[in-house]
Every structure is written in C-alpha cells, then in structure tokens.
C-alpha positions in Angstrom: -70.4 -14.6 40.6 -68.1 -17.1 38.7 -69.4 -19.3 35.7 -67.7 -22.1 33.8 -66.5 -21.2 30.4 -65.4 -23.1 27.2 -61.8 -22.2 26.8 -62.1 -21.9 22.9 -64.7 -19.1 23.3 -63.8 -15.1 23.0 -60.4 -15.8 21.3 -58.8 -18.0 24.2 -57.1 -20.1 21.4 -54.0 -20.3 23.1 -55.7 -22.0 26.0 -57.3 -24.8 24.0 -54.8 -27.3 25.0 -56.7 -27.4 28.3 -59.9 -28.6 26.6 -58.2 -31.7 25.7 -58.5 -33.2 29.3 -62.0 -32.0 30.4 -61.2 -33.4 34.2 -58.8 -30.5 34.5 -61.1 -27.6 33.0 -63.7 -28.5 35.8 -62.5 -25.8 38.1 -61.3 -22.9 35.4 -64.1 -20.2 35.8 -64.5 -16.9 34.0 -65.1 -14.3 36.8 -67.8 -11.8 36.7 -66.2 -8.8 38.5 -65.0 -5.4 37.7 -61.5 -5.2 36.3 -59.6 -2.0 36.4 -58.3 -0.9 33.0 -54.8 -0.8 34.5 -55.2 -3.7 36.9 -52.0 -5.6 35.7 -50.0 -2.2 36.3 -51.3 -1.6 39.7 -50.4 -5.2 40.4 -46.9 -4.5 39.2 -46.5 -6.7 36.3 -44.0 -5.1 34.0 -44.3 -7.6 30.8 -46.2 -7.3 27.5 -47.8 -10.8 27.4 -51.4 -11.1 26.3 -52.1 -13.2 29.5 -50.8 -13.0 33.0 -51.3 -15.1 36.0 -51.3 -13.6 39.4 -51.2 -15.6 42.5 -50.9 -14.8 46.1 -48.1 -17.2 48.0 -49.2 -18.0 51.5 -45.9 -18.9 52.8 -44.1 -15.7 51.9 -47.2 -13.4 52.0 -46.2 -12.0 48.5 -48.2 -11.6 45.3 -46.3 -13.4 42.1 -47.1 -12.8 38.6 -46.2 -15.3 35.7 -46.6 -14.7 31.9 -45.3 -17.9 30.7 -42.0 -16.4 29.9 -41.2 -14.1 32.9 -42.2 -14.4 36.6 -41.7 -12.2 39.9 -43.1 -10.5 42.7 -45.7 -8.1 42.3 -47.7 -5.3 44.5 -48.9 -7.4 47.4 -50.6 -4.3 48.9 -52.6 -3.4 46.2 -53.8 -7.5 45.4 -55.0 -7.4 49.1 -57.1 -4.6 48.6 -58.6 -6.1 45.4 -58.8 -9.2 47.1 -60.8 -7.8 50.0 -63.5 -5.9 47.5 -67.1 -7.6 48.1 -66.9 -8.9 44.5 -63.6 -10.6 44.7 -63.4 -11.6 48.5 -65.2 -15.2 48.3 -63.0 -16.1 45.3 -59.5 -15.8 46.9 -58.0 -18.4 49.0 -55.0 -17.4 51.4 -54.5 -20.6 53.2 -51.2 -22.0 54.3 -51.4 -24.9 51.8 -52.8 -23.4 48.7 -53.3 -20.3 46.6 -55.7 -18.5 44.4 -54.5 -18.3 40.7 -56.1 -15.6 38.4 -55.4 -15.4 34.9 -56.0 -11.9 33.4 -56.6 -11.8 29.7 -55.2 -8.5 28.8 -56.8 -8.2 25.5 -60.5 -9.0 26.2 -60.2 -7.4 30.0 -61.5 -10.9 31.6 -60.1 -12.9 34.4 -60.4 -16.4 35.2 -59.8 -18.3 38.3 -57.8 -21.8 37.9 -56.2 -24.5 39.9 -52.4 -24.8 40.2 -52.2 -27.6 37.5 -54.5 -25.6 35.0 -52.1 -22.5 35.7 -49.0 -24.5 34.7 -50.8 -26.1 31.7 -52.2 -22.3 30.5 -48.6 -21.0 31.2 -47.0 -24.0 29.1 -49.6 -23.2 26.1 -48.7 -19.6 26.1 -45.0 -19.9 26.5 -44.2 -21.2 23.0 -46.4 -18.3 21.0 -45.1 -15.5 23.3 -41.5 -16.8 23.3 -41.5 -17.0 19.3 -42.4 -13.2 19.4 -39.8 -12.0 21.6 -36.3 -10.8 20.9 -33.6 -13.0 21.7 -32.2 -13.4 25.4 -29.1 -11.0 24.8 -31.3 -8.4 23.4 -33.8 -8.6 26.0 -31.1 -8.2 28.9 -29.4 -5.4 27.2 -32.7 -3.6 27.3 -33.1 -4.7 30.6 -30.1 -3.3 31.9 -30.5 0.0 30.2 -33.9 0.4 31.7 -32.6 0.2 35.3 -30.0 2.9 35.2 -30.8 5.2 37.8 -32.0 8.6 37.6 -33.3 10.6 40.3 -35.6 13.0 38.4 -37.0 10.0 36.6 -37.4 7.8 39.8 -39.4 11.0 41.4 -41.8 11.0 38.5 -42.4 7.4 38.2 -43.2 7.0 42.1 -45.5 10.2 41.8 -47.4 8.3 39.1 -47.5 4.9 41.0 -49.1 7.3 43.8 -51.4 8.5 41.6 -52.5 5.5 40.0 -53.0 3.7 43.5 -55.2 6.6 44.4 -57.2 6.3 41.5 -57.5 2.6 42.0 -58.8 3.2 45.6 -61.4 5.5 44.3 -62.4 3.2 41.6 -62.6 0.1 44.3 -65.0 2.4 46.3 -67.2 3.0 43.4 -67.6 -0.5 42.6 -68.6 -1.6 46.0 -71.7 -3.4 44.9 -70.7 -6.6 42.7 -71.1 -5.9 38.7 -73.0 -8.5 36.8 -71.7 -9.0 33.2 
C-alpha cells in the first residue's frame, strides 16, 4: 500500500533537504490510497499552503494541522472516519506514545507518511518559501479579524455547506471501500 519515493521526484523540490540525510528518509513513504479532492477542507485546514501536515495527537484525542507557517486543531471526527477506511486503517498509529503524520501535497494530490523528525524537517523546508510569499503579519491579522465578524446568515450558510461536504465525503468513502491501486 505504501512505497518509498525519492523526494526530488514529482515536483517535491521544497522537500529536497530531507534527501541530504538518507537515514532520515527511510520511513517517508508515498501512500497509494484514495484522496478526496477536498480532503484538507474536510479535515478543517483553513490555509493555502501547497503542503500541509495532519497528525492525530493521542494525548488530546485531537487532529492537528501544520503548514510550516500556521498550525491548529482540525476536524477529528472526519479524520477518524478517514483513518478507519480499509485503505488507510493499517497506516495510522494512535498509541499514547506516538502519532501518525501525513503530509498532503495539495498541488499533486498525493499523501506521504512521515516520522515526527521528517515532519519537522519538511515543515522547516516549507516555511521559508511559504513565508516569503505571504503578506506581513499585521496584514494577515487584520484580514483574519475581518473574517471572524459574526454574521448569522453567513454562519448558517457555512454550516449547511459543511454538512453537505461531510455527507459527500461519507458517500465517497463508501464508494472507495476497496483499496485503490495507483
């Protein structure tokens, strides 16, 4: 289900720094599994980074995201549904001592599993390029504040859209019961 990849392949140039130490890339694997076209949205990732890491934090029981610039909690319920899927189930680790780290390449719609150390190094490599392309901190904070002004009608619309997206995700998971080969 998983195969080891060369990090420089398929446009993964921002992760080439991991190739410098072959010992650290032994466990990073490209996963051959179905990836919903809106998986990051379903998981609750609000950002625009080309790559985002999702991981389940066993002590808190919470799904987290990190794109190298921003991090936060995500949609644990959607993640647990995805993690229970037959094509994913054997790849997740929810023990109290460790977590499963998944890097989603949003451009290529590919997912990789990593160790914690590989995740930290990948995010460090991504952070520089991503920060350079972003507006300054004050601009981001001002935009963030204006986005969070409460609007009851907009809130209902967003809630209905989220319900619809989750319903579509559940149907999609059902259709993908058999593991998919690449």
